[in-house]
N, C-alpha and C positions, 0 to 999 in steps of 0.2 A: 539786356540788363533785366534781372528779376525784379518784379514788383513786390510790394508788401503782401498783396493777395497771394502771389505765387509762393512766397516764403511761408505764409500761414497755411496754405494748402499742403505744402510739402511736410511741414511739421505735423499737421493733422494726420497725413498718410503714414508718416514714420511712427507716430504714437499708435495708430491703429494696427500697423504691422507688428510692432513690438508687443502689443496686447494679445493679438492673435497667436503669435509665436509662444508667448508665455502660457496662454491657455492650452495650447497644444501639449506643452510639456506637462502641465498639471493634469490634463485629461488622460494622457498616456500613462503617467505615473500612477494615478489612482486606479485606473482600470487594470493595469499590470499587477499591482500589489494585491488588489482584491481577488483577481483570478488565481494568482500564485498561492495565496493563503487558502482558498477553497480547494485547490488542487492538492496541496500538501496535506491538508486535513483529511481529504477524501482517500488518500492512499496510505496514510501513515498513523492515524489516530484511532486506536481501538475503540469501538463503540460509536464512532462518528456516523451520524445519520445524514447522508448526503441529500436525500429527499427533503428532510426537515430543514437542512441548511439552505437549500434552494428556495423552499417556501418562505423562510425567514428573509432571505435576500429579496425576493419579489415583494414581500410585505414592506420591507424597509424602502425598497426602490419606489413603491407606489406612494408611501407616506411622505417621502422626501423628493417627490418628483420635480419640485422647483429647483432642486440641486442636481439630482441624478440625470434628468433629461438634458440639461445643458452640457453636462460632462460627456454624456454619450454623443451628443451632437458635435461637440468639439473633437471627440475621438474619431468620429466618422469623417469630419472635415479634415483632420490631420492625416487620416489614412489616404484620402483622395489626393491631398496635396503631396504627400510623400510618394504616392504611386506615380503621379504625373511629373514631378520634378526630380532632378538628380543632383541637388546640392548635397554637401557632406552631412548637413543636419537632417535632410530628408531621408538619406540612406540609413542613418542611424535610427530615426524614428520608424522607418519602414520595417527594420528588423524587429523592433519592439511590437509593432502591429502584427507581424507574422507570428511571433511567439504568442501573443494574446489570442489570436485565432486558433492556434494549435491547442493552447490550454483550454479554451472554450470547447473545442471539439472533444478533447479527452474527458472533460467534466461531463458533457452531455452523454458521452459513451458510457462512463461509469454510472451515471444516474439511471441508465436504462438496463443495467446488468441486474440479474436476479441477486437479491441480497442474501448473504449467509451470515450467521452469527456463530460464535463459539465461546464457550467458557468451560470451567471444570465440570459443572453439572451436566452439560451436554456431552462432554467426553465420557463421563462416568456412565451416563445412560446408554450411550452408543457402545461402550465397551462390554456391557453386560450381555449375556446371551451368546449367540453364534458369532456376532461381529468380532468380539474379543478373541474367540477361539481361532477364527480364520486369520485375523491380523497377526497373532502370535505364530500361527502355522506358516504364514508367508515369510515372516522375519526369520524364523528358525531354519526353514528350508534353504533360503538364499544365503544365509550365514554359513550353512554347512557346505553348500556347493561352490561358494566363492573361494578361489585359490588364496593361499596365504599371501600376505604382503600386498593385498589389493583392496580397493575401495569401490563400492558401487553406489552411485547416486542416480536416482531416476525420479522424475516428476512428470506426470501425465501431460501437463500443459506444454512442456518443452519437448516431449517425444524423443528425448535422447538420454542415454545412460553415459555416465562418465565417472572417473577416468576409465573404469573397466567397461568395455563395450559388449553389450549383449547382442546375440544374433537377432535377426528380424523376427524369427519365430518366438524366441524367448521374450522379446520385448512385447509382442502382442499378447502373449500369455500373461506376463506380469501386469500389463495394463488392464487386462480383463479381470484378473484376480483382485487388483486394487479397487477397481470400480465396483466389483461385486460386494466388497465389504465397506464401500463408501469412503475410501481413502484416496489420496492424490499422489503419494510418492513413497520412496523407501531410501534409506541411507544406512549402508552397512560398511563398517571400517575394519578390515582385517589386518591393517598395518600394525596396530597395537592391540594389546589384550584389554580392550575396554570392557568386555564382558556383557555387552548389550547391543541390540539392533534397534533401529529407529524406523517407525512407520509414520509418515507425514499424513496428518488428518485433514486439516483445513488451513488455507491461507486467507487471512482477513487483512486487507490492506497490504502492508509490508510485513506483517507479523505472521509467524507460522506456529500452529498448534500440532504437536506430535505426541506419539506414544513411544516410550522407551521400554523394550522388553529385555529383561536381564536373563542371562543364561542360568544363573543360580540365585536362590533366595538371598535377599539383602539382610545383613545383620542389623540389629537395632542401631548400632553405632553408624553404619553406612546410611541407614534411612535418615537419621538425625542430620548427618552431614549433608545429604542431598536436600533435605527440607530447609536447611539454612540458606540455600540459594534461592533468591526471590523468583527465579524463573522455573522452578521445579516443584511438583507436588507428588509425594509418594502416595500412590493409590493402594497398593498392597505390597507384599514383600518381594515381588518381581516385576511390578509395573509402575512406571513413573510418567506423569503428565508433564510435558515440556512446552514452554512458550519461548519462541525466539523472536525478539524484537527486530524491526528493520532499522533503516537509517533514521527515519522519523517516527514519532509516536512513542508510546510507553515501552519501557524496557523491563517490565516485570509482569508476572502472572496476575492479572486483575481478578480480584475476588478470592485470592488464595486463602487468606485467613478465615473468611466466612465458610468456604468449602471445607477446610480442614476441621473446623469446629463441628460442622454437620457430620463429617465423616467420623469424627471421634465419638459423637453422641449416638451414632446409628448402631 
């Protein structure tokens, strides 16, 4: 027969167990949301400074250490419990812990990558001189040699062309030519008469900055029509700067109006 002390002890243990379980949920939820937000911002928001964000995070972590340290402690406690036990709750929490570790690893990797920036001013500066000539030369040559009703997409990081497949020798040559003019890819579509070829310049997060080289000079009406699209900037009568947004982040060419005003006044 249980005594009053035994019942009190069991109630105390049940309260402690419920509290620890609740804190595990809170810790995992807060850490997961924080890491996910930093990850999304780091890959998808144009102009997002990951180093600055991590510095701010460390500063906040330090100033709120009376809150953040217990949260981290409960996260570690939860990870150990989830790893050692095999209840349904522990298996679910273990999945969240694994995702958290993967996100943390990706964020650290991104923070250690060399940073690149891009905007219309950088594209204009890069276009002037020999770079612009060679970019247009590459676009024109591959547009002419590509068979009708075919499309060629190639990006250096992926090392493959699709759907039109280049030979190994041609791929090496294209890669070398793109690197020589500081670009990362090419996109030529001969399925339809678009009248332009695209040279991919820089990928920032999930956004892509590219040059469109038109086969014929654009009329004023065509230039106005293109400029009405928030992702394009007409640089001259046959060259257009293009920004392609990713799944996350901005979906327009940041700084477009300021650059157009400077271009108009120059």
